[in-house]
N, C-alpha and C positions, 0 to 999 in steps of 0.2 A: 594700670600697673605696667611697668616696663618689662620688656622681654628679659632684660638683665636681672631684674628683681625676681621674676618668676623662675628663672634658671637657678638663681641662688637659693630660693626657697626649696626647689626640687633637690638641690644638692644637700641642703641641711636636713631635709626629710630623709634622704637616702642615708646620710650619716646617722640619723636617729634610728633607722631600721637596723643598721649595723650595731649601734649601741644597745638596741633592744635585745639583741642576741647575746650580749655580755651581761649575764645575770648576777645579781647580788644575792647570796644565799638567804632565803626566807621561805616560810611555809606557803606563801601565796604564789610565788614564782613570777610575778610581773614587775618586780623591782629590778631595774637594770640601769645601764648607762645611756638611756635614751634622752635624758635631760641635758646632757652635755652639749649636743648640737643646738638645742633650743636656747641655752644660755649664750652660746656663740652668736646665734641669729639675733637674740635680743640686744646684745651689746653692739653688734655690727650693723644690723638692719633696722632695729627699733623694736619696741614692745609688741606691736601687733604681729609682726613677723615671728618674733620669738614665741609669743603666746600660741600662734597657729602651729608652729613646729612642736611645741610642748604638748599641746592637746592631742594632735594627731599622732605624735610620737608615742604618747602613752597608750593610745588605742592600739597602735601597732605592736607595742611591747606586750600588752594584755592579750592580743590576738595570738602572738607567738607562744604565749604561756597557756593558751586554751581558755581565755576569759574566765579565770577562776572565781571572780566576784560578780559575774554576770553583768546586769545593767548598771551596777554601782560604778563600773569603769567609766561610764559617761560623766558621772559626777566628778570622778577623780580627774578626768581629762579637762573638764572645765576649771577645776581648782588649779591644775598644773598651768593652764593658760594664764590664769589670773596671777599666780605666784611668779611666773616668769616675766609677765608684764611689769609687776612691781619691781622685780630685780632690775629690769631694763631702766625703769624710771629712776631708781636710786643710783644705779651704776653710771648712767649717762650724766647724772648731776655731779659726778666726780667723787662720790662716796663709795669707792669700790669695796672696801672691807665691810662697810655697813651693808652693802647689797649682798655680799656673800653670806654674812651672818643672817640677814633677813631671809634669804632663800633657804638656807639650811634649816632654820627654826620653823619657818612657815611650811616647808615641804614635809618635815618630819614630825612636828608636834601639832601644828594648827590644822593643816589640810586633812589629816585623818580623823579629826574630831567627829564628823558626821558618821563615821563607822561605828561609834559607840551606839548611836540610835538605830543604825541599820543592822548591826550585828550585836555586839556587847562590849563591855569595858575590857574583858579579857582579850578580845581580838585587838583592840587598840593597843593595849600594853604589849602584846606579842609582836605587833608589826612595827612599833616605833624604833627599836634598835636597828632593824634592817633598813628602814627608811632613813634613819640618821646616817648610817654608813653610806647608803646610796647617794644621799644628798651631798654629803661631804666629798665623796669621790667625784661626782659630777661637777661640783663647784670648784674643787681644786684643779681638775683638768681644764675647766673653762678659764679660770684665772691665769693658768700657765700659758694657754694658747691665745687668748684674746689680744694681749698686747702685741703679739707677733703679727697679727693680721690687721690691726687698726690702721697702721700707716698705709698698707696696701689698699684697704677699702677707701680711705680718704683720698688718696692720690689717683689710683687707677680705676676704681670702680665708680665712684661718685664725682670725680673731679676734685678740685682743690677744696671745696666746701661741701659739707654734708647737709 
C-alpha cells in the first residue's frame, strides 16, 4: 500500500472520528455521521478502503458512546464494512442513485436484523427510525461531496487513470 493511500485512509478515519461525535438522536447513542467519510472513501479509494473506514469508524462511534451494545458492535462494524463495500461496487459501476438507496435500506433495515436474535423485535423496531435518519443524512452528505472530489482524485492523486 502506498504512503499516499495510507495517508488518505488516516484522513478519512479522522473524519470518521469527527462524524462519530455528531450523533443522531436515538436511545442507543452510537448512531452518528461516522459513515459519511466511509462512503467518500468507498467512492474515491474503493470498496476495501471504504469498508475499513466504515468498520473502524463504527467502532470509534460506539466507543465514544460508551459501547452501549457491548460486543454486538463488532458484528455491526463488520456489517458496516460489507454495506459500504456494496455501496462502492454499485456506485463505481455508475448507478449512483441505486447505490444510495441500497446503502440506506441495507444500513437501516437489513443490517440491524441480527439484533432481533441478539436482543428482541422491540429493539429492532425502536432502532430503525434513527438508523434510517442516520443513513439518509450520511448518504446525502456523501452524494453532495463525492462529485466535488472525484476530479481531484483522478487527476492529482492517482494520475490520469484510476
